[in-house]
C-alpha positions in Angstrom: 2.3 34.2 -11.9 4.0 31.0 -10.9 2.8 28.7 -13.6 3.3 31.3 -16.3 6.8 31.8 -15.1 7.4 28.1 -15.2 6.1 28.0 -18.8 8.5 30.8 -19.8 11.4 29.1 -18.1 10.6 25.9 -20.0 10.9 27.8 -23.3 7.2 27.6 -24.1 6.9 23.9 -23.1 3.3 24.6 -22.2 0.9 26.9 -24.0 -0.6 30.1 -22.6 -4.0 28.4 -22.5 -2.6 25.5 -20.6 -0.8 27.8 -18.2 -4.1 29.7 -17.6 -6.0 26.5 -16.9 -3.3 25.4 -14.4 -3.3 28.7 -12.7 -7.1 28.5 -12.3 -6.8 25.1 -10.6 -3.9 26.3 -8.4 -5.8 29.5 -7.5 -9.0 27.6 -6.7 -7.2 25.4 -4.2 -4.9 28.0 -2.6 -6.0 29.2 0.8 -8.8 26.7 0.9 -9.2 23.5 3.0 -7.2 20.5 1.8 -9.0 18.7 -1.0 -10.7 15.5 0.1 -10.7 12.2 -1.9 -14.2 12.0 -3.5 -13.7 9.0 -5.7 -11.1 6.4 -6.6 -11.2 4.4 -9.9 -9.0 2.2 -12.1 -8.3 2.8 -15.8 -7.4 -0.7 -17.1 -5.9 -0.5 -20.5 -3.4 -2.3 -22.7 -2.5 0.0 -25.6 0.7 -1.9 -26.4 -0.5 -5.3 -25.4 0.7 -5.1 -21.8 -1.9 -4.7 -19.1 -1.5 -1.3 -17.4 -3.3 -0.3 -14.2 -3.7 3.5 -13.8 -5.4 4.8 -10.6 -7.5 7.9 -10.8 -8.3 10.0 -7.7 -11.0 12.5 -8.0 -11.2 15.2 -5.4 -14.0 17.3 -4.0 -12.6 20.4 -5.8 -13.7 20.8 -9.4 -11.2 19.8 -12.0 -8.6 18.6 -9.5 -7.8 14.9 -10.3 -4.6 12.8 -10.0 -3.2 9.7 -11.7 -0.8 7.1 -10.6 0.7 3.8 -11.8 -0.1 0.5 -10.1 0.8 -1.8 -13.0 1.5 -5.4 -12.1 0.7 -6.9 -15.5 1.1 -10.6 -14.4 -1.7 -10.1 -11.8 -3.4 -7.0 -13.1 -7.0 -7.9 -12.2 -6.0 -8.6 -8.6 -4.4 -5.1 -8.2 -7.5 -3.5 -9.8 -9.7 -5.3 -7.3 -7.4 -4.3 -4.4 -7.7 -0.7 -5.4 -11.5 -0.6 -5.9 -12.7 -3.1 -3.2 -10.2 -2.4 -0.4 -8.3 0.9 -0.7 -11.1 2.9 -2.2 -13.5 2.6 0.8 -10.5 3.0 3.2 -9.4 6.4 1.7 -12.6 8.0 0.6 -13.1 11.3 2.4 -9.5 11.5 3.6 -7.4 14.6 2.8 -5.0 14.5 -0.2 -2.2 16.5 1.4 -1.0 14.0 4.0 0.7 11.7 1.5 3.1 9.9 3.7 0.6 9.5 6.5 -1.9 7.9 4.1 0.8 5.7 2.6 1.5 4.3 6.1 -2.2 3.8 6.8 -2.7 1.9 3.6 0.4 -0.2 4.1 -0.9 -1.3 7.6 -4.5 -1.7 6.5 -4.1 -5.3 5.3 -2.1 -6.3 8.4 0.1 -8.7 6.2 2.4 -6.5 4.1 5.1 -6.3 1.4 3.1 -8.3 -1.2 3.2 -7.3 -4.8 -0.6 -6.9 -5.2 -0.8 -4.6 -2.1 2.3 -2.6 -3.0 1.2 -1.9 -6.6 -2.3 -0.9 -5.4 -0.8 1.5 -2.9 1.6 2.8 -5.5 -1.3 3.8 -7.8 -2.9 5.8 -5.0 0.4 7.3 -3.8 1.5 8.5 -7.2 -2.0 10.0 -7.9 -1.6 12.0 -4.6 1.7 13.4 -5.8 0.1 14.3 -9.1 -2.6 16.3 -7.2 0.0 17.9 -5.0 2.0 19.1 -8.0 -1.2 20.5 -9.7 -2.1 22.4 -6.5 1.4 23.9 -6.4 1.5 24.6 -10.1 4.8 22.7 -10.3 6.1 19.4 -11.7 6.6 16.8 -9.0 10.4 17.1 -9.2 10.2 20.7 -8.0 8.4 19.6 -4.9 11.4 17.6 -3.9 13.9 20.4 -4.2 14.5 20.7 -7.9 16.9 19.3 -10.4 20.4 17.9 -9.9 20.6 17.4 -13.7 18.8 18.5 -16.8 17.7 15.0 -17.9 18.1 11.3 -17.2 20.8 9.4 -19.1 19.3 6.2 -20.3 20.2 2.8 -21.8 18.5 1.0 -24.6 17.9 -2.7 -25.1 20.2 -4.1 -27.8 19.6 -7.8 -28.6 19.8 -10.4 -31.3 19.6 -14.1 -32.2 23.4 -14.0 -32.6 26.3 -11.7 -32.0 26.2 -9.9 -35.4 22.5 -9.0 -34.7 23.4 -7.7 -31.3 26.2 -5.5 -32.7 23.8 -4.2 -35.4 21.2 -3.4 -32.7 23.9 -1.6 -30.6 24.9 0.6 -33.5 21.3 1.7 -34.0 21.1 2.9 -30.4 24.5 4.6 -30.6 23.3 6.4 -33.8 20.3 7.7 -31.8 22.7 9.3 -29.2 22.7 6.5 -26.5 25.9 6.2 -24.6 24.7 3.1 -22.7 23.3 -0.1 -24.1 22.1 -3.4 -22.5 23.3 -6.3 -24.6 21.6 -9.7 -24.8 22.4 -12.5 -27.2 20.3 -15.6 -28.0 21.4 -19.2 -27.9 20.4 -21.4 -30.8 17.2 -23.3 -30.0 17.0 -21.9 -26.5 14.8 -19.3 -24.8 17.3 -16.7 -23.7 16.2 -13.6 -21.8 15.7 -10.4 -23.9 16.9 -12.0 -27.2 15.7 -14.1 -30.0 16.5 -17.8 -30.4 18.2 -19.5 -33.3 16.6 -22.1 -35.5 18.3 -25.3 -34.4 16.2 -27.5 -32.1 17.4 -28.6 -28.7 16.4 -32.1 -27.7 14.5 -32.1 -24.4 12.2 -34.3 -22.3 9.3 -31.9 -22.6 7.6 -29.4 -24.9 8.2 -26.1 -23.0 10.9 -23.6 -24.0 14.4 -24.8 -23.1 17.2 -23.0 -21.3 20.6 -24.3 -20.2 22.7 -21.9 -18.1 26.1 -23.2 -19.3 25.2 -22.6 -22.9 24.0 -19.0 -22.1 27.2 -18.2 -20.1 29.5 -19.2 -22.9 27.5 -17.2 -25.5 27.3 -14.1 -23.3 31.1 -14.1 -22.7 31.7 -14.3 -26.5 29.2 -11.4 -27.0 31.0 -9.1 -24.5 34.4 -9.8 -26.2 32.9 -9.0 -29.6 31.1 -5.8 -28.3 34.3 -4.4 -26.9 36.3 -5.2 -30.1 33.6 -3.7 -32.4 32.3 -0.8 -30.2 35.4 0.2 -28.3 35.7 1.2 -24.7 33.6 4.4 -24.7 30.2 2.7 -25.0 28.9 1.6 -21.6 27.7 -2.0 -21.7 25.0 -3.5 -19.3 23.7 -7.0 -19.2 20.8 -8.8 -17.4 21.4 -12.4 -16.2 17.8 -12.4 -15.0 18.5 -14.8 -12.1 18.7 -17.8 -14.4 22.0 -19.3 -13.3 23.1 -21.1 -10.1 24.8 -19.0 -7.3 28.2 -20.6 -7.9 27.9 -20.0 -11.6 27.0 -16.3 -10.8 30.2 -16.0 -8.7 32.3 -17.3 -11.6 30.6 -15.3 -14.2 31.0 -12.1 -12.3 34.7 -12.8 -12.1 34.8 -13.6 -15.9 33.1 -10.4 -17.0 35.3 -8.2 -14.9 37.8 -7.7 -17.7 35.1 -6.3 -20.0 34.5 -3.3 -17.7 30.7 -3.4 -17.8 28.6 -0.5 -16.6 26.6 -3.0 -14.6 25.9 -6.7 -14.4 22.2 -7.1 -13.5 20.5 -9.8 -11.3 23.2 -12.4 -11.2 21.3 -13.9 -8.3 17.7 -14.5 -7.4 16.1 -12.8 -4.3 16.3 -16.2 -2.6 20.1 -16.2 -2.7 21.1 -12.8 -1.4 23.8 -14.0 1.0 25.8 -15.0 -2.1 26.4 -11.3 -2.9 28.9 -11.1 -0.1 30.9 -13.8 -1.8 30.7 -12.0 -5.2 31.9 -8.8 -3.6 35.0 -10.6 -2.1 35.9 -12.0 -5.5 35.7 -9.2 -8.0 34.9 -5.5 -8.8 32.2 -6.1 -11.4 29.5 -3.5 -10.7 26.3 -5.2 -9.7 22.7 -4.1 -10.2 19.8 -5.7 -8.3 16.3 -5.2 -7.2 13.5 -5.4 -9.7 11.9 -8.4 -8.0 12.0 -6.9 -4.5 8.9 -6.1 -2.6 10.2 -5.6 0.9 12.8 -3.3 2.6 14.1 -6.5 4.3 15.4 -7.5 0.8 17.2 -4.3 -0.3 18.3 -2.9 3.1 21.2 -5.4 3.7 22.5 -5.1 0.1 22.6 -1.3 0.3 23.7 -1.1 3.9 26.6 -3.5 3.3 27.5 -1.9 0.0 27.0 -5.3 -1.8 25.5 -3.8 -4.9 26.3 -0.7 -6.9 22.9 0.1 -8.5 19.4 -0.3 -7.0 17.1 -1.6 -9.7 13.8 -1.6 -7.8 10.4 -1.5 -9.6 8.9 1.7 -8.1 5.3 0.4 -8.2 6.4 -3.0 -6.8 8.0 -1.4 -3.8 4.9 0.7 -3.0 5.3 3.9 -5.0 7.0 7.2 -5.2 7.0 7.8 -1.5 9.1 4.8 -0.4 11.3 5.0 -3.5 12.6 8.5 -2.7 13.4 7.3 0.9 15.3 4.3 -0.4 17.2 6.5 -2.8 18.3 8.8 0.1 19.3 5.7 2.0 21.4 4.6 -1.0 23.1 8.0 -1.2 24.6 7.4 2.3 26.3 4.2 1.1 27.3 5.2 -2.4 24.7 3.0 -4.1 23.2 4.6 -7.2 19.7 4.4 -8.7 18.8 2.5 -11.9 15.0 2.2 -11.6 13.3 -0.6 -13.5 11.7 0.9 -16.6 10.2 -1.8 -18.8 7.3 -1.7 -21.2 4.9 -3.0 -18.6 5.0 0.3 -16.6 2.4 3.0 -17.5 3.7 6.5 -18.5 2.9 7.7 -15.0 5.4 5.1 -13.6 8.0 6.3 -16.1 7.3 9.9 -15.1 7.8 9.0 -11.5 11.2 7.3 -12.4 12.3 10.5 -14.2 11.3 12.7 -11.3 13.5 10.6 -9.0 16.3 10.6 -11.6 16.3 14.4 -11.6 16.2 15.0 -7.8 18.5 12.3 -6.5 22.2 13.1 -6.3 23.0 9.4 -6.5 21.3 8.9 -9.9 23.1 6.2 -11.9 21.2 5.4 -15.1 17.6 4.9 -16.3 16.2 2.0 -18.2 14.3 3.2 -21.3 11.3 1.7 -23.0 9.9 3.7 -25.9 6.3 4.8 -26.0 4.5 3.5 -29.1 1.8 5.4 -31.0 -1.1 3.6 -29.3 0.4 4.4 -25.9 0.7 8.1 -26.9 -2.9 8.1 -28.1 -4.0 7.1 -24.6 -1.4 9.1 -22.6 -0.6 12.7 -23.7 2.5 14.4 -22.3 4.8 11.3 -21.8 8.5 12.0 -20.9 10.4 13.0 -24.0 13.5 11.1 -25.3 16.3 13.1 -27.0 19.8 11.9 -27.8 19.6 9.1 -25.2 18.3 11.4 -22.4 14.8 11.3 -21.0 13.3 14.7 -20.1 10.5 15.3 -17.6 7.4 17.3 -18.5 7.4 20.8 -17.1 3.7 20.8 -16.6 2.3 20.5 -13.0 2.2 17.1 -11.4 3.3 14.3 -13.7 2.3 16.4 -16.7 0.4 13.6 -18.3 -3.3 13.5 -19.3 -5.4 10.4 -20.0 -7.8 10.0 -22.8 -10.2 7.6 -21.2 -12.2 7.0 -24.4 -8.9 6.0 -26.1 -8.0 3.8 -23.1 -11.3 1.9 -23.5 -10.3 1.0 -27.1 -7.5 -1.2 -25.7 -9.0 -3.5 -23.1 -6.9 -6.2 -21.5 -6.3 -9.1 -23.9 -5.5 -7.0 -27.0 -2.2 -6.3 -28.6 -1.0 -3.1 -30.2 -2.9 -4.0 -33.4 -6.1 -4.4 -31.5 -6.2 -8.2 -32.0 -7.2 -10.5 -29.2 -4.4 -12.0 -27.2 -4.7 -14.5 -24.4 -2.9 -14.2 -21.1 -2.2 -16.9 -18.6 -1.8 -14.4 -15.9 1.9 -15.3 -15.3 5.4 -14.9 -16.6 5.4 -18.3 -18.4 7.6 -21.3 -17.8 11.1 -22.1 -19.0 12.7 -25.4 -18.3 16.1 -27.2 -18.5 16.3 -30.1 -21.0 15.4 -32.6 -18.3 12.3 -30.6 -17.3 13.5 -28.6 -14.2 11.8 -25.2 -14.0 14.1 -22.2 -14.2 13.8 -19.4 -11.7 13.5 -16.1 -13.5 
């Protein structure tokens, strides 16, 4: 039988009991009318202190359910409402097997489109439908798209520190775990740098908010790259995230300055409001550029890919509308030599990470995958998360996304709690960082 054969091929990755259960579901749905959507619900949970939105679709066929990620942690409650109050009544009773058709219908249903709330809500439904499709077929989702180009997804870890010695120490820990790629971020004393701690000295400012000055950050980052190459050598691939926090002309200069360090990629040197500056950067240097995690609309990424102005697409799969549009954009990128590097932060549910890995395996133009570890409380809620070994992330060989949800465990971690179960307040946004004079920083 198909599922049993898959289990054997996976070296016993699933038990005989699990294989039998999967065959029962597949057998029950084979040769019958397409399952219809019976119910749509949201599992809202924060096992690691980050608000996750998981969409659950229940079909009219017993035991056949699907899960997908719609996480937009800065506006989580709005996404949840969009799913339950708008998409649910729109899709109830519709067949589950017309995934692309249903995606287009949901996308057009609000008339105004390409917003992060709508896109994340659609993503949760879209990924849940792919989960159902895989379970019907008795296959992991990656098999539905033609199978593997590679055995696993090469990943990078996040190495950071308050100063350069701490960054180097963090890098060596990742290298010891088998990682060949690391993202390096260094703090600036007294300032709120991205992805790194801050030093103890206080910076004088005209306000009480966290302080950031681009020129200080640029000087510190360049010193960090020099130290990393001297200490780690040329074989370790280095990445870095600017996080859109510098001016366009500073971005042009910095891209030129880092060229000598041979980075694997230089991420988000510009904000989405400044896309035309990518043409200038491309004319000035050969630093590999990664961009895209803030994008919602094809009108943002199409020119960058079509004009070969970036080297890695960094889109957030739920933010762009889910698995269905992501696989199309990946194919578009293949035509122009632009590789994938999907956004994979902690504020993505394991279903979102599973979708990333499925794309990583099936896309010829895979570049790298961002990795965020799954903590014990996350694993308590989600069983069967993608497995990390020696810097590679492996997909589950179970049908669909291969992940189950313990809804009782999920209820133990409501929004507003951290990983220790303590209350934590959210302001619903990213937070504000300002220059010394009080000017807000885009990020």
